[in-house]
C-alpha positions as CSV (number, residue, x, y, z in Angstrom):
1,M,-80.2,-148.9,1.4
2,R,-79.0,-151.9,-0.5
3,K,-77.3,-149.7,-3.1
4,L,-75.5,-147.8,-0.4
5,Y,-74.5,-150.7,1.9
6,G,-74.7,-153.8,-0.2
7,I,-75.9,-156.6,2.1
8,Y,-77.8,-154.6,4.6
9,H,-78.9,-155.8,8.1
10,P,-80.7,-152.9,9.7
11,Y,-81.0,-154.4,13.1
12,F,-77.4,-155.6,13.7
13,L,-74.4,-153.4,13.9
14,R,-70.8,-154.0,14.8
15,G,-67.9,-151.6,15.6
16,D,-65.8,-150.5,18.5
17,V,-68.6,-148.4,20.1
18,N,-66.9,-148.0,23.5
19,D,-63.4,-147.1,22.0
20,D,-61.5,-149.9,23.8
21,G,-60.0,-151.5,20.6
22,V,-62.3,-154.5,20.8
23,L,-65.2,-155.2,18.4
24,D,-68.7,-154.7,20.0
25,F,-72.1,-155.3,18.5
26,V,-75.5,-153.7,18.8
27,L,-78.8,-155.6,18.2
28,A,-82.4,-154.5,17.9
29,F,-84.5,-157.3,19.3
30,V,-88.1,-157.6,18.2
31,R,-90.7,-157.9,21.0
32,R,-92.5,-161.2,20.6
33,D,-95.9,-159.7,21.4
34,S,-95.5,-157.0,18.8
35,D,-97.8,-156.6,15.8
36,P,-96.0,-158.0,12.8
37,D,-97.0,-154.9,10.7
38,S,-95.5,-152.5,13.3
39,P,-93.1,-154.3,15.5
40,W,-91.5,-152.8,18.7
41,F,-87.8,-153.2,19.4
42,S,-85.3,-153.2,22.3
43,I,-81.8,-151.9,21.4
44,V,-79.0,-153.7,23.2
45,V,-75.2,-153.2,23.1
46,F,-72.8,-156.1,23.8
47,N,-69.3,-155.0,24.5
48,G,-66.5,-157.2,23.3
49,S,-63.8,-158.5,25.6
50,E,-60.5,-160.0,24.6
51,K,-60.8,-162.4,27.6
52,S,-64.4,-163.6,27.6
53,G,-66.0,-162.9,24.2
54,F,-68.8,-160.5,24.9
55,G,-70.1,-159.0,28.2
56,P,-73.8,-158.8,29.3
57,G,-76.1,-156.7,27.2
58,T,-76.8,-153.1,28.0
59,F,-80.3,-151.9,27.1
60,L,-80.2,-148.4,25.4
61,E,-83.9,-148.2,24.7
62,R,-87.0,-150.4,25.0
63,D,-90.2,-150.3,22.9
64,V,-88.9,-148.3,20.0
65,S,-90.4,-148.5,16.5
66,L,-87.9,-148.9,13.7
67,A,-90.4,-149.7,11.0
68,D,-89.6,-146.4,9.3
69,G,-86.3,-145.9,10.9
70,D,-82.7,-147.1,11.3
71,L,-80.0,-148.1,13.7
72,A,-76.4,-146.8,13.0
73,V,-73.0,-146.2,14.4
74,D,-71.6,-142.7,13.8
75,R,-68.0,-142.5,14.9
76,D,-68.2,-142.8,18.7
77,S,-72.0,-142.9,19.1
78,I,-74.9,-145.3,18.5
79,V,-77.7,-143.5,16.6
80,I,-81.3,-144.7,16.9
81,T,-83.6,-143.1,14.3
82,P,-87.3,-144.2,14.7
83,N,-88.3,-142.2,11.6
84,L,-85.9,-141.4,8.8
85,E,-88.1,-138.6,7.5
86,D,-88.0,-136.8,10.9
87,E,-84.4,-135.5,11.5
88,D,-85.4,-134.5,15.1
89,S,-86.2,-138.2,16.0
90,N,-82.5,-139.1,16.1
91,R,-81.3,-140.3,19.5
92,R,-77.6,-140.8,20.3
93,Y,-75.8,-142.8,23.0
94,R,-72.1,-142.6,23.7
95,W,-69.8,-144.6,26.0
96,D,-68.8,-142.6,29.0
97,P,-65.5,-144.0,30.4
98,F,-65.9,-142.2,33.7
99,R,-69.4,-143.7,34.4
100,H,-68.6,-147.0,32.7
101,S,-71.9,-146.9,30.9
102,Y,-73.6,-145.5,27.8
103,V,-75.2,-142.1,28.2
104,F,-77.9,-140.4,26.2
105,V,-76.3,-137.5,24.4
106,R,-78.3,-134.3,24.4
107,D,-77.7,-131.2,22.3
108,D,-77.9,-129.1,25.5
109,A,-74.4,-128.2,26.6
110,G,-75.4,-128.0,30.3
111,D,-77.1,-131.5,30.4
112,D,-74.8,-134.4,31.3
113,G,-77.2,-137.1,29.9
114,A,-78.8,-140.1,31.5
115,T,-77.3,-143.5,31.8
116,A,-78.6,-146.6,30.0
117,S,-79.5,-149.7,32.0
118,Q,-77.3,-152.8,32.3
119,T,-78.8,-156.3,32.1
C-alpha cells in the first residue's frame, strides 16, 4: 500500500462523498473493547459544510473488521472491504440526495437500498 499511496492512512479518507462541492471525511473508529489483535471498527462519515465546518457523523456500519481489509472512496461511493482477498466482501454506500442520507448500494437493480443511521 505504501508504494501505491505513499503515506497511507487506511482508516481516514477525505473527498467530496456527497457531491456538494465541499470536502467531507470518513473515519473508521476502533472499538475500545476490541481485541488488539483483531479490532472492530465503526465507519462514520462527516459531511463538510461551508458555514459550520462539519456536520454530525453518520454511521455507515458498526462492528466491522478491517484487519485484512480497506476503506476507500471510489468516485461517488464509500467502499468498505473487510477482506481484500474476497472480492465479494465489498460494500458500497452512496449519498442519495432525495433521501438526504447514505444508502447501501446493492447490485440488484430492483432493490433501492437501505439508509444508514445519523448520529
